[in-house]
N, C-alpha and C positions, 0 to 999 in steps of 0.2 A: 694502502694502509689507512688512509684518511676515510675511505668509504666504509671500511670494516668498523672503525671507531665510531662513526656516526650511527651505524646500525646497532651497535652494542649499547649506545646511549639512548637510542630512540625507543627500544623495547621497554626498559624500566619506566620511561616517561609515559608511555601509553598505558602501562599497568597502573601507574599512579593516578592518571586521569580517570580510568575506569573505576577505581576504588572510591573516587570522590563523588560518585553519583548520588549517594545518600549519606545523611548524617547519622551518627550513632544514636540509637534509641528511636528513630523514626522509621516508619514503614512506607512503602510505596503507596500512593493514593489509590491506585487501581486495586492493590491487594487489600487495602483497608475497606474499600467499597465492596469487594467480593465477600469479605468476612461479615460486614454489616448486612448484606443482602441475605446471607445464610441464616442469620438470627432473626426470628420473627419479631416484628415491632410490637412493643407493649403486650407481650404474651401474657394472658391472664390465666391464673391457676384457679379453677373453680373451688369455692369454699365447700367443705364437707357439709352434707345435709344434717340439720339438727336431729337428734334422736326423737322418735315419736313420743308424744306425751303419754304417760301411763296413767290409767284410771285409778283413783284412790280406792274405789269400791267396785266389786264385781257381784253382779246379781246371781244368786243361787236359789235353787228350788227349796232349799232347807235353811235359808238365811242370807247372809251377806258376806262375801269374801273381802279380806283386806290384804292385797298382795304385797304391800310394802312393809307390813308388820314383820318383826324379827322374832321368831320365824313367822312366815305368812300364816294367817289364821282365818277361820270362819266364825262369824258371830251367828251362832245357830239360834233357831227359834227355841223358846223357853229360857233364854238368857235373861237374868234379872234386868229390869228397866234401867237402873242407874249404870250398870256395867255396859249395856248396849249403847246408851247415849254417850258415855265416856269414850267408848271405842270409835264411834262414828265421828265424834268431835275431833279426836286426834287424827283420824284418817282424812277428814275433809278440811281440817285446819281452821275450823270455826264452829262455834256452838250452834244449836238449832235456832232458827229464826222465830219459831213458835212452839210452845208447849200447850197442850190442852186436852180436852175430852169431848168426844162426840157421843151424846146420849141417844141419838136417833139411829144409830147403825142397826141394820136388820137383825143381826145376831146378838144384839145387846150393846151396852155402852163400851166404847173402846177409848183408851187414852192414846195420845199420839205425840210425836216429836217431828217437826217439819224443818227441812233445810230448803228454803225457797228455790223453786225451779230445779231442784235436784232429786229429792226423795222425801217420802214420809214413811216413818216406821210406826207400827201400831203395837199396842200393849193390851193384853188381856190378863186380868188378875195380877198385874205387876210384872208380867213376863213378856218379852219380845214375841209377838205372834205373827207379824206379817210386814210386808213393805209394799209401797206403791211408788213406782218409778215416775218421776216428774221431769227428768232431764235427759242427759246423754249417756247415762250409765248403761252397761251392757253385760251380758253373760260372758263366760270365758270363750264361748263359741261365737261371740259377736252379735247375739240377739238383743235387740233393744227397740225403742220406739223408732219407727221408720223402716224396720226390717220388712222384707217381703214375705209373702206366704210361703214361697219356695224355700226361703231361709229356715223356716220353722220345721222343714222336713227332717233336719238333723236331730230334732228332739225326740226322745223316746215316748211312745204311746200317744202320739198326736191325735187329738179329737177336735173336731169343729162342729158347731151346731148353731142354729139360729135361736136366740133367746130374746128376752125383753131388752137386753143391752145392745143387741145387734148380732153380728157374726162373731161368736165367742169361741175361743180355743183354750184347750188345756193340754199341757205336755211337760213331762219332766219336772213336775212340781210348780210350773209356771202357769199363769192364766192371763188372758188378755182379750182385746177386741181388735178385729180387723176392720178396715175401712169399707169392705164389701165382701161379696161372695166370690168375686173374680179371682182368677189364678194369680194376677199381679197385684192383689190387694196388699196394703201395708198395715203394720201394727200401729194402732193409735193409742192404746192403753196397755200397760203391762204391770202385773203385780204377782206377788207370791205370798202364800200363807193366808192368814185371816186378816181381811181388810174391811173397810166400811164401804161395801159395794151395794148400791140400791138396785134391786131388780124390779 
């Protein structure tokens, strides 16, 4: 009887000792280490790429496009001078850096409004007559200063000829100069409409 009683008391004591292995709210060090190893240390989430900057003006064969206007619009040739300057001032966020007249243009005197390093617009008889790209502005198809001759192939009615200006091209209402006759030549000048081009 004494042996039976001892065994009966010994079993609950062993169970109690087994339950005392950990404190409430604590995990085993090995289990915690495994959990930490599973999680990447200092996992960085890449920031989303900023949206591409949108051009305030788009070069057109018949004028200049303003994509951010509501609704988007084209300042077409024959637009009165004041209205054209106002539209470009709003689109570019600043007034022209220079206003003037060039009386020595081959086709006769032309007035102009210039936004430095960006664009010059020309006026004939008080109406918007042409533009001369001086910066990074492009057509809707991505044609601008620095475009390759092969890029110009997308333009309708492409013509290239040697003139007193160099390797000159005309297409889709646009005109310009290429750096050479080579297939990989680049656009160095780009204009549309009536401008003050000396031949």
